[in-house]
C-alpha positions in Angstrom: 20.9 -7.8 -7.2 20.8 -8.8 -3.6 22.9 -11.9 -4.1 25.8 -10.3 -6.1 25.9 -7.3 -3.7 25.9 -9.6 -0.7 28.7 -11.8 -2.2 30.7 -8.7 -3.0 30.5 -7.3 0.5 29.5 -10.1 2.9 29.7 -7.9 6.0 26.9 -5.7 4.6 24.7 -8.6 3.4 22.2 -8.1 6.3 22.0 -4.4 5.6 21.3 -5.1 1.9 18.6 -7.7 2.8 17.0 -5.2 5.2 16.8 -2.5 2.5 15.4 -5.0 0.1 12.7 -6.1 2.5 11.8 -2.5 3.3 11.6 -1.6 -0.4 9.5 -4.7 -1.1 7.0 -3.9 1.6 6.7 -0.3 0.6 6.2 -1.3 -3.0 3.5 -3.7 -2.0 1.7 -1.1 0.1 1.9 1.4 -2.8 0.5 -1.2 -5.2 -2.3 -2.1 -2.9 -3.3 1.6 -2.4 -3.2 2.3 -6.1 -5.5 -0.6 -6.8 -7.8 0.3 -4.0 -8.2 3.9 -5.0 -8.3 3.2 -8.7 -11.1 0.7 -8.3 -13.0 3.2 -6.1 -12.5 5.9 -8.7 -13.5 3.7 -11.6 -16.5 2.2 -9.9 -19.1 4.5 -11.7 -17.5 3.5 -15.1 -17.6 -0.2 -14.2 -21.3 0.0 -13.3 -22.1 2.1 -16.4 -20.4 -0.5 -18.6 -22.4 -3.3 -16.9 -19.3 -5.1 -15.6 -20.4 -5.0 -12.0 -22.3 -8.2 -12.1 -19.5 -10.0 -13.9 -17.0 -8.9 -11.2 -19.3 -9.9 -8.4 -19.7 -13.4 -10.1 -15.9 -13.8 -10.3 -15.6 -12.8 -6.6 -18.1 -15.4 -5.6 -16.4 -18.0 -7.7 -13.1 -17.2 -6.1 -14.6 -17.3 -2.6 -16.0 -20.8 -3.4 -12.6 -21.9 -4.7 -10.9 -20.6 -1.6 -13.3 -22.4 0.7 -12.8 -25.6 -1.3 -9.1 -25.5 -1.7 -6.8 -22.5 -1.0 -4.1 -23.9 -3.2 -6.5 -24.0 -6.2 -7.4 -20.4 -5.6 -3.7 -19.4 -5.3 -2.9 -21.1 -8.7 -6.0 -19.7 -10.3 -4.9 -16.2 -9.4 -1.2 -16.8 -10.3 -2.0 -18.3 -13.7 
């Protein structure tokens, strides 16, 4: 949406980009907070199901991968 709006009104392109940036950052913060609090709220269920050890193992695997090669870790998370 940003490109067509900026091409339609070039004088307001910077304003559109600023609004887009602010919306993106706000969305990222909301997503982070939802994930953080959802994980905290579901922690008892995760432990009851016995998934806590599996999650901890995945975290350690990812830490090792990041230490070895940050790009491998990036692509492991993306794919």
